[in-house]
All heavy atoms as an XYZ file, in Angstrom:
757
protein
N     101.081     71.953     99.209
C     100.657     72.988     98.305
C     101.819     73.898     97.918
O     102.060     74.147     96.767
C      99.534     73.811     98.929
C      99.133     74.940     98.044
S      98.604     76.481     98.796
C      99.918     77.024     99.760
N     102.563     74.371     98.879
C     103.559     75.392     98.591
C     104.959     74.831     98.384
O     105.916     75.591     98.314
C     103.583     76.425     99.706
C     103.889     75.824    101.063
O     103.871     74.607    101.205
O     104.142     76.600    101.982
N     105.108     73.522     98.282
C     106.429     72.937     98.121
C     107.096     73.374     96.831
O     108.299     73.625     96.805
C     106.342     71.421     98.186
C     105.949     70.920     99.555
C     105.672     69.436     99.564
O     105.587     68.812     98.525
N     105.513     68.881    100.743
N     106.342     73.482     95.765
C     106.904     73.928     94.498
C     107.355     75.379     94.550
O     108.384     75.750     93.987
N     106.576     76.199     95.243
C     106.911     77.617     95.375
C     108.188     77.779     96.187
O     109.105     78.504     95.802
C     105.760     78.397     96.032
C     104.511     78.335     95.161
C     106.156     79.840     96.293
C     103.268     78.825     95.849
N     108.263     77.081     97.301
C     109.439     77.181     98.160
C     110.668     76.640     97.444
O     111.749     77.242     97.503
C     109.195     76.448     99.495
C     108.130     77.188    100.300
C     110.477     76.336    100.305
C     107.657     76.451    101.519
N     110.527     75.512     96.750
C     111.660     74.937     96.028
C     112.157     75.885     94.937
O     113.372     76.058     94.761
C     111.259     73.597     95.422
N     111.241     76.514     94.230
C     111.622     77.464     93.182
C     112.344     78.663     93.778
O     113.377     79.099     93.254
C     110.367     77.932     92.412
O     109.713     76.802     91.857
C     110.730     78.906     91.313
N     111.831     79.185     94.870
C     112.452     80.342     95.502
C     113.837     79.991     96.042
O     114.797     80.749     95.873
C     111.579     80.884     96.609
C     111.998     82.267     97.072
S     110.922     82.900     98.338
C     111.972     82.691     99.733
N     113.972     78.838     96.685
C     115.274     78.419     97.209
C     116.297     78.242     96.091
O     117.458     78.627     96.234
C     115.139     77.102     97.979
C     114.616     77.239     99.362
C     114.631     75.858    100.019
C     114.203     75.920    101.448
N     114.234     74.576    102.070
N     115.874     77.626     95.001
C     116.778     77.405     93.872
C     117.270     78.734     93.316
O     118.462     78.915     93.052
C     116.060     76.578     92.802
C     116.931     76.127     91.683
C     116.229     75.182     90.704
N     114.817     75.407     90.496
C     113.848     74.617     90.978
N     114.136     73.571     91.702
N     112.579     74.893     90.732
N     116.376     79.690     93.180
C     116.749     81.007     92.671
C     117.668     81.727     93.649
O     118.662     82.338     93.253
C     115.486     81.853     92.426
O     114.592     81.121     91.582
C     115.825     83.169     91.765
N     117.377     81.630     94.939
C     118.188     82.270     95.972
C     119.609     81.700     95.972
O     120.586     82.439     95.993
C     117.535     82.077     97.338
C     118.388     82.527     98.493
C     118.541     83.874     98.781
C     119.042     81.605     99.310
C     119.320     84.294     99.847
C     119.814     82.016    100.369
C     119.957     83.361    100.632
O     120.726     83.771    101.679
N     119.712     80.380     95.934
C     121.034     79.742     95.946
C     121.833     80.075     94.695
O     123.052     80.284     94.767
C     120.882     78.237     96.095
C     120.405     77.836     97.463
C     120.214     76.354     97.567
N     119.666     76.002     98.863
C     118.956     74.925     99.086
N     118.706     74.079     98.113
N     118.491     74.681    100.296
N     121.154     80.131     93.551
C     121.840     80.485     92.309
C     122.397     81.892     92.404
O     123.558     82.136     92.049
C     120.868     80.380     91.114
O     120.355     79.053     91.057
C     121.555     80.719     89.822
N     121.586     82.828     92.893
C     122.056     84.205     93.035
C     123.196     84.294     94.034
O     124.157     85.026     93.827
C     120.911     85.114     93.467
C     121.337     86.555     93.677
C     120.216     87.507     93.439
C     120.555     88.928     93.743
N     121.686     89.476     93.053
N     123.114     83.535     95.105
C     124.161     83.529     96.119
C     125.488     83.038     95.525
O     126.536     83.659     95.732
C     123.740     82.643     97.290
C     124.609     82.649     98.529
C     124.552     84.018     99.193
C     124.146     81.586     99.489
N     125.437     81.960     94.775
C     126.660     81.443     94.161
C     127.203     82.392     93.094
O     128.425     82.573     92.981
C     126.399     80.062     93.555
C     126.212     78.942     94.566
C     125.801     77.659     93.850
C     127.478     78.721     95.365
N     126.304     82.986     92.316
C     126.760     83.928     91.287
C     127.428     85.139     91.926
O     128.446     85.636     91.438
C     125.591     84.373     90.406
C     125.040     83.266     89.535
S     126.252     82.524     88.439
C     126.604     83.882     87.369
N     126.884     85.619     93.037
C     127.475     86.748     93.747
C     128.862     86.379     94.256
O     129.811     87.152     94.136
C     126.587     87.175     94.936
O     125.289     87.473     94.447
C     127.149     88.389     95.636
N     128.986     85.181     94.798
C     130.267     84.710     95.317
C     131.311     84.644     94.202
O     132.444     85.093     94.365
C     130.107     83.344     95.961
C     131.393     82.768     96.505
C     131.161     81.354     96.980
C     132.435     80.694     97.419
N     133.404     80.517     96.370
N     130.919     84.138     93.057
C     131.845     84.007     91.931
C     132.217     85.378     91.378
O     133.391     85.647     91.090
C     131.218     83.114     90.835
C     131.126     81.675     91.343
C     132.025     83.186     89.549
C     130.320     80.769     90.438
N     131.212     86.262     91.218
C     131.481     87.582     90.632
C     132.390     88.433     91.500
O     133.214     89.180     90.993
C     130.157     88.312     90.400
C     129.354     87.773     89.248
C     127.986     88.416     89.145
O     127.659     89.287     89.976
O     127.238     88.036     88.238
N     132.241     88.340     92.811
C     133.042     89.165     93.696
C     134.443     88.605     93.895
O     135.323     89.306     94.389
C     132.327     89.349     95.041
C     131.068     90.183     94.910
C     130.345     90.377     96.224
O     130.845     89.912     97.259
O     129.278     91.004     96.192
N     134.689     87.365     93.529
C     136.015     86.788     93.570
C     136.531     86.450     94.951
O     137.729     86.251     95.142
N     135.657     86.388     95.951
C     136.087     86.030     97.299
C     136.244     84.512     97.407
O     135.597     83.755     96.709
C     135.045     86.451     98.340
C     134.898     87.933     98.538
C     133.679     88.556     98.317
C     135.966     88.709     98.952
C     133.522     89.916     98.512
C     135.824     90.070     99.152
C     134.600     90.660     98.934
O     134.449     92.001     99.127
N     137.113     84.089     98.329
C     137.077     82.693     98.702
C     135.895     82.527     99.664
O     135.267     83.503    100.072
C     138.400     82.232     99.324
C     138.731     82.950    100.626
O     138.122     83.987    100.893
O     139.610     82.456    101.361
N     135.592     81.320    100.013
C     134.381     81.048    100.790
C     134.378     81.767    102.138
O     133.370     82.368    102.535
C     134.220     79.542    100.999
C     132.908     79.063    101.580
C     131.750     79.498    100.693
C     132.904     77.568    101.740
N     135.494     81.774    102.826
C     135.562     82.397    104.152
C     135.373     83.916    104.058
O     134.627     84.512    104.837
C     136.908     82.079    104.797
C     136.999     82.430    106.234
C     138.309     81.915    106.819
C     138.385     82.194    108.294
N     139.624     81.697    108.874
N     136.006     84.544    103.093
C     135.883     85.991    102.918
C     134.480     86.379    102.469
O     133.945     87.405    102.873
C     136.907     86.500    101.894
C     138.304     86.581    102.427
C     138.433     87.599    103.547
O     137.922     88.735    103.396
O     139.029     87.251    104.575
N     133.894     85.541    101.628
C     132.534     85.822    101.163
C     131.570     85.881    102.342
O     130.773     86.805    102.451
C     132.082     84.762    100.158
C     130.656     84.936     99.729
C     130.289     85.934     98.848
C     129.659     84.095    100.222
C     128.976     86.110     98.457
C     128.347     84.259     99.853
C     128.012     85.264     98.966
N     131.620     84.899    103.235
C     130.694     84.868    104.360
C     130.983     85.963    105.366
O     130.085     86.393    106.086
C     130.714     83.500    105.039
C     130.026     82.468    104.195
C     130.602     81.374    103.644
C     128.660     82.445    103.786
N     129.686     80.668    102.921
C     128.476     81.303    102.993
C     127.570     83.273    104.009
C     127.254     80.969    102.424
C     126.353     82.951    103.439
C     126.197     81.816    102.661
N     132.232     86.449    105.422
C     132.536     87.577    106.301
C     131.853     88.850    105.824
O     131.400     89.666    106.619
C     134.047     87.828    106.356
C     134.789     86.941    107.303
C     136.247     87.365    107.340
C     137.048     86.492    108.263
N     138.458     86.900    108.303
N     131.774     89.018    104.517
C     131.219     90.248    103.946
C     129.713     90.148    103.650
O     129.085     91.149    103.354
C     131.953     90.612    102.667
C     133.372     91.027    102.883
N     134.130     90.655    103.957
C     134.182     91.810    102.153
C     135.321     91.165    103.891
N     135.391     91.874    102.791
N     129.155     88.965    103.703
C     127.736     88.753    103.401
C     126.922     89.054    104.655
O     127.073     88.400    105.680
C     127.506     87.316    102.935
C     126.158     87.081    102.311
C     125.883     87.548    101.036
C     125.168     86.383    102.979
C     124.656     87.328    100.448
C     123.944     86.158    102.406
C     123.686     86.634    101.143
O     122.464     86.417    100.567
N     126.058     90.053    104.578
C     125.295     90.484    105.748
C     123.861     89.983    105.686
O     123.403     89.477    104.657
C     125.275     92.019    105.843
O     124.562     92.527    104.706
C     126.683     92.594    105.885
N     123.157     90.167    106.777
C     121.736     89.804    106.820
C     120.949     90.661    105.830
O     120.026     90.183    105.179
C     121.186     89.941    108.255
C     121.841     88.906    109.155
C     119.666     89.794    108.274
C     121.468     89.030    110.607
N     121.342     91.910    105.685
C     120.670     92.783    104.725
C     120.849     92.253    103.300
O     119.896     92.262    102.505
C     121.201     94.210    104.836
C     120.517     95.255    103.977
C     119.036     95.351    104.311
C     121.194     96.604    104.156
N     122.057     91.774    102.976
C     122.277     91.163    101.661
C     121.358     89.963    101.474
O     120.780     89.764    100.398
C     123.736     90.709    101.511
C     124.709     91.855    101.489
O     124.338     92.947    101.026
O     125.863     91.655    101.945
N     121.223     89.169    102.515
C     120.362     87.999    102.457
C     118.907     88.390    102.230
O     118.204     87.769    101.426
C     120.501     87.201    103.750
O     119.661     86.100    103.737
N     118.455     89.419    102.932
C     117.069     89.882    102.766
C     116.824     90.359    101.337
O     115.805     90.036    100.726
C     116.739     90.974    103.798
C     116.702     90.374    105.204
C     115.415     91.667    103.471
C     116.622     91.389    106.312
N     117.767     91.109    100.788
C     117.631     91.566     99.408
C     117.618     90.399     98.428
O     116.840     90.384     97.464
C     118.751     92.533     99.041
C     118.596     93.907     99.629
C     119.702     94.614    100.094
C     117.360     94.534     99.737
C     119.584     95.889    100.629
C     117.222     95.804    100.279
C     118.340     96.466    100.721
O     118.208     97.716    101.251
N     118.463     89.403     98.675
C     118.505     88.241     97.782
C     117.221     87.427     97.867
O     116.730     86.919     96.859
C     119.713     87.375     98.099
C     121.020     88.011     97.680
O     120.995     88.979     96.882
O     122.084     87.542     98.145
N     116.670     87.300     99.067
C     115.404     86.577     99.222
C     114.272     87.323     98.520
O     113.447     86.715     97.835
C     115.087     86.352    100.715
C     116.068     85.351    101.307
C     113.651     85.892    100.915
C     116.015     85.246    102.811
N     114.234     88.634     98.665
C     113.194     89.432     97.986
C     113.333     89.317     96.476
O     112.335     89.192     95.754
C     113.289     90.889     98.422
N     114.560     89.337     95.996
C     114.794     89.190     94.566
C     114.356     87.814     94.078
O     113.750     87.685     93.008
C     116.279     89.410     94.269
O     116.567     89.147     92.931
N     114.653     86.775     94.855
C     114.242     85.419     94.485
C     112.723     85.291     94.477
O     112.151     84.642     93.595
C     114.858     84.406     95.452
N     112.046     85.918     95.428
C     110.580     85.872     95.460
C     109.991     86.574     94.241
O     109.000     86.120     93.680
C     110.053     86.486     96.744
C     108.552     86.511     96.771
C     107.745     87.594     96.648
C     107.685     85.385     96.896
N     106.433     87.217     96.695
C     106.367     85.861     96.846
C     107.904     84.015     97.045
C     105.271     85.019     96.940
C     106.800     83.176     97.136
C     105.507     83.681     97.084
N     110.595     87.686     93.843
C     110.099     88.415     92.672
C     110.232     87.596     91.392
O     109.494     87.813     90.436
C     110.836     89.741     92.510
C     110.450     90.751     93.566
O     109.374     90.593     94.185
O     111.225     91.708     93.787
N     111.161     86.654     91.369
C     111.376     85.847     90.171
C     110.501     84.591     90.116
O     110.516     83.875     89.120
C     112.850     85.455     90.060
C     113.803     86.628     89.817
C     115.246     86.156     89.847
C     113.497     87.306     88.488
N     109.724     84.330     91.169
C     108.779     83.209     91.133
C     107.655     83.591     90.175
O     107.042     84.645     90.305
C     108.222     82.900     92.542
C     107.125     81.856     92.468
C     109.332     82.439     93.461
N     107.421     82.729     89.207
C     106.432     83.027     88.170
C     105.008     82.903     88.707
O     104.731     82.049     89.559
C     106.596     82.067     86.998
C     107.919     82.200     86.301
C     108.039     81.178     85.200
C     109.396     81.256     84.545
N     109.571     80.198     83.543
N     104.107     83.741     88.215
C     102.698     83.613     88.617
C     102.121     82.238     88.291
O     101.272     81.733     89.026
C     101.988     84.709     87.820
C     103.048     85.703     87.523
C     104.327     84.917     87.380
N     102.581     81.629     87.216
C     102.064     80.299     86.865
C     102.422     79.268     87.936
O     101.648     78.345     88.198
C     102.612     79.861     85.506
O     104.023     79.776     85.539
N     103.572     79.427     88.589
C     103.949     78.528     89.680
C     102.993     78.687     90.856
O     102.572     77.696     91.461
C     105.391     78.820     90.145
O     106.262     78.754     89.021
C     105.848     77.837     91.196
N     102.629     79.929     91.159
C     101.681     80.182     92.243
C     100.310     79.601     91.918
O      99.658     78.991     92.772
C     101.564     81.678     92.507
C     102.828     82.371     93.004
C     102.635     83.882     92.990
C     103.175     81.887     94.381
N      99.870     79.785     90.699
C      98.551     79.292     90.292
C      98.509     77.774     90.347
O      97.543     77.184     90.847
C      98.196     79.805     88.885
C      97.961     81.317     88.944
C      96.977     79.089     88.318
C      97.872     81.986     87.599
N      99.565     77.114     89.858
C      99.596     75.652     89.882
C      99.572     75.106     91.294
O      98.987     74.069     91.556
C     100.834     75.144     89.147
C     100.753     75.308     87.652
C     102.036     74.871     86.992
C     102.008     75.171     85.516
N     103.296     74.853     84.866
N     100.204     75.804     92.215
C     100.225     75.313     93.595
C      98.856     75.447     94.258
O      98.503     74.646     95.111
C     101.276     76.056     94.405
O     100.882     77.378     94.618
N      98.085     76.440     93.882
C      96.755     76.636     94.462
C      95.701     75.773     93.787
O      94.613     75.591     94.316
C      96.346     78.103     94.366
C      96.957     78.911     95.445
C      98.082     79.668     95.371
C      96.487     79.027     96.788
N      98.341     80.255     96.573
C      97.380     79.883     97.470
C      95.412     78.504     97.482
C      97.217     80.218     98.804
C      95.248     78.832     98.812
C      96.147     79.677     99.457
N      95.995     75.231     92.621
C      94.996     74.476     91.872
C      94.488     73.261     92.639
O      93.334     72.876     92.517
C      95.566     74.054     90.525
C      94.487     73.543     89.594
C      94.912     73.515     88.169
N      94.953     74.889     87.672
C      95.737     75.296     86.700
N      96.529     74.466     86.115
N      95.717     76.553     86.308
N      95.344     72.651     93.471
C      94.906     71.490     94.246
C      93.888     71.885     95.315
O      92.976     71.136     95.621
C      96.102     70.812     94.902
C      97.010     70.135     93.916
C      98.188     69.501     94.602
C      99.118     68.896     93.579
N     100.322     68.333     94.190
N      94.052     73.065     95.878
C      93.123     73.516     96.914
C      91.878     74.177     96.333
O      90.819     74.139     96.944
C      93.818     74.511     97.845
C      94.931     73.946     98.704
C      95.606     75.060     99.482
C      94.388     72.906     99.652
N      92.038     74.821     95.190
C      90.930     75.543     94.564
C      90.759     75.042     93.131
O      91.212     75.672     92.188
C      91.212     77.041     94.576
C      91.318     77.617     95.967
S      91.820     79.338     96.014
C      90.732     80.121     94.868
N      90.106     73.906     92.963
C      89.987     73.341     91.616
C      89.095     74.159     90.678
O      89.092     73.914     89.484
C      89.403     71.949     91.858
C      88.738     72.047     93.175
C      89.499     73.076     93.962
N      88.372     75.151     91.209
C      87.496     75.943     90.353
C      88.223     77.099     89.693
O      87.595     77.954     89.088
C      86.281     76.458     91.135
C      86.688     77.348     92.297
O      87.821     77.302     92.740
N      85.768     78.137     92.796
N      89.555     77.110     89.744
C      90.329     78.136     89.053
C      90.381     77.750     87.586
O      90.778     76.652     87.224
C      91.762     78.242     89.639
C      92.593     79.219     88.847
C      91.696     78.662     91.085
N      89.961     78.646     86.741
C      89.906     78.367     85.313
C      91.278     78.528     84.679
O      92.205     79.049     85.285
C      88.922     79.320     84.636
C      87.506     79.117     85.084
C      86.558     80.098     84.430
O      87.014     80.936     83.634
O      85.368     80.031     84.716
N      91.375     78.122     83.442
C      92.643     78.202     82.722
C      93.084     79.639     82.498
O      94.264     79.920     82.396
C      92.515     77.482     81.378
N      92.152     80.590     82.441
C      92.512     81.987     82.211
C      92.785     82.731     83.517
O      92.725     83.943     83.562
C      91.434     82.701     81.390
C      90.099     82.735     82.112
O      89.951     82.188     83.188
N      89.125     83.373     81.491
N      93.047     81.988     84.585
C      93.460     82.537     85.875
C      92.364     83.302     86.602
O      92.653     84.073     87.497
C      94.693     83.430     85.748
C      95.841     82.701     85.125
O      95.907     81.485     85.146
N      96.757     83.450     84.554
N      91.126     83.110     86.251
C      90.020     83.741     86.965
C      89.359     82.714     87.857
O      89.255     81.549     87.515
C      88.974     84.297     85.990
C      89.506     85.488     85.227
O      90.340     86.226     85.725
N      89.038     85.653     84.005
N      88.898     83.146     88.993
C      88.183     82.263     89.900
C      86.705     82.358     89.572
O      86.163     83.446     89.447
C      88.448     82.656     91.362
C      89.928     82.502     91.670
C      87.610     81.832     92.309
C      90.318     82.984     93.048
N      86.079     81.222     89.448
C      84.645     81.229     89.170
C      83.914     81.333     90.498
O      83.998     80.436     91.333
C      84.214     79.952     88.430
O      84.620     78.827     89.196
C      84.837     79.881     87.058
N      83.208     82.419     90.732
C      82.515     82.586     92.013
C      81.291     81.691     92.086
O      80.650     81.400     91.086
C      82.125     84.062     92.001
C      82.063     84.430     90.566
C      83.063     83.561     89.858
N      80.988     81.247     93.291
C      79.781     80.459     93.515
C      78.608     81.394     93.743
O      78.742     82.427     94.375
C      79.957     79.565     94.746
C      80.997     78.464     94.657
C      81.131     77.776     96.010
C      80.632     77.459     93.600
N      77.460     81.007     93.238
C      76.272     81.804     93.507
C      75.739     81.445     94.889
O      76.139     80.450     95.482
C      75.209     81.540     92.438
O      74.747     80.209     92.558
N      74.816     82.232     95.400
C      74.256     81.988     96.734
C      73.538     80.651     96.787
O      73.604     79.940     97.782
C      73.297     83.108     97.114
S      74.131     84.659     97.407
N      72.831     80.261     95.706
C      72.133     78.988     95.699
C      73.118     77.835     95.774
O      72.892     76.853     96.471
C      71.265     78.832     94.436
C      70.071     79.750     94.378
C      70.331     80.945     93.484
O      71.209     80.862     92.606
O      69.663     81.962     93.670
N      74.242     77.932     95.036
C      75.233     76.865     95.059
C      75.869     76.749     96.438
O      76.122     75.649     96.916
C      76.317     77.117     94.011
C      75.836     76.977     92.591
C      76.892     77.407     91.600
O      77.786     78.199     91.964
O      76.826     76.944     90.442
N      76.087     77.862     97.097
C      76.669     77.827     98.436
C      75.710     77.181     99.413
O      76.100     76.400    100.262
C      77.021     79.242     98.901
C      78.219     79.820     98.178
C      78.512     81.249     98.605
O      77.868     81.733     99.553
O      79.364     81.872     97.981
N      74.413     77.496     99.285
C      73.419     76.945    100.201
C      73.185     75.462     99.943
O      72.821     74.726    100.847
C      72.104     77.714    100.100
C      72.224     79.107    100.685
O      73.087     79.359    101.516
N      71.376     80.011    100.230
N      73.351     74.991     98.712
C      73.185     73.581     98.410
C      74.243     72.743     99.111
O      73.995     71.612     99.507
C      73.270     73.349     96.897
C      72.078     73.855     96.140
C      72.275     73.745     94.641
O      73.330     73.252     94.204
O      71.369     74.152     93.908
N      75.441     73.305     99.275
C      76.521     72.580     99.920
C      76.310     72.454    101.425
O      76.798     71.522    102.045
C      77.866     73.261     99.660
C      78.270     73.193     98.204
O      77.744     72.309     97.493
O      79.113     74.003     97.777
N      75.584     73.370    102.006
C      75.366     73.365    103.440
C      74.209     72.445    103.778
O      73.144     72.512    103.195
C      75.074     74.776    103.948
C      76.227     75.729    103.769
C      75.869     77.136    104.218
O      74.789     77.324    104.811
O      76.675     78.030    103.962
N      74.418     71.571    104.746
C      73.361     70.673    105.178
C      72.912     70.980    106.593
O      72.194     70.225    107.209
C      73.838     69.226    105.067
C      74.110     68.823    103.643
C      74.541     67.369    103.541
O      74.428     66.642    104.545
O      74.986     66.976    102.469
N      73.315     72.106    107.136
C      72.911     72.485    108.487
C      71.547     73.150    108.431
O      71.279     73.971    107.550
C      73.938     73.438    109.113
O      74.098     74.576    108.264
C      75.285     72.762    109.282
N      70.665     72.796    109.347
C      69.332     73.410    109.342
C      69.431     74.874    109.803
O      70.269     75.225    110.614
C      68.546     72.574    110.345
C      69.571     71.949    111.214
C      70.820     71.799    110.380
N      68.556     75.698    109.274
C      68.518     77.083    109.672
C      67.487     77.275    110.769
O      66.457     76.607    110.801
C      68.167     77.990    108.468
O      66.927     77.548    107.937
C      69.243     77.927    107.415
N      67.758     78.163    111.682
C      66.833     78.415    112.798
C      65.712     79.333    112.326
O      65.894     80.173    111.457
C      67.583     79.057    113.959
N      64.535     79.132    112.905
C      63.409     79.993    112.598
C      63.088     80.853    113.793
O      63.262     80.444    114.939
C      62.164     79.165    112.212
O      61.856     78.298    113.300
C      62.424     78.360    110.958
N      62.636     82.048    113.514
C      62.249     82.960    114.603
C      60.828     82.638    115.032
O      59.932     82.447    114.237
C      62.337     84.401    114.134
C      63.724     84.902    113.787
C      63.649     86.306    113.227
C      64.609     84.897    115.032
N      60.578     82.587    116.342
C      59.247     82.269    116.846
C      58.514     83.530    117.223
O      59.006     84.536    117.531
C      59.349     81.360    118.053
């Protein structure tokens, strides 16, 4: 389900990482010396923000096929939910 989301986020993260390396003009060794965990966290958050909502919706469509084209979930009524259940209900004596 989430392979497309993760792949999109990784691609964006790596692109930003390489662009940062090129813009700052460091060689590879110097770049990694100055690149901190905080920089990584900011880059990951930025990459997540760039994941499109349509990518998220497409990934959930396999699990929730009742998602309509206008991004609304069609709720099931109580009768439809009860029709799916085949477990007998207990009666009070």
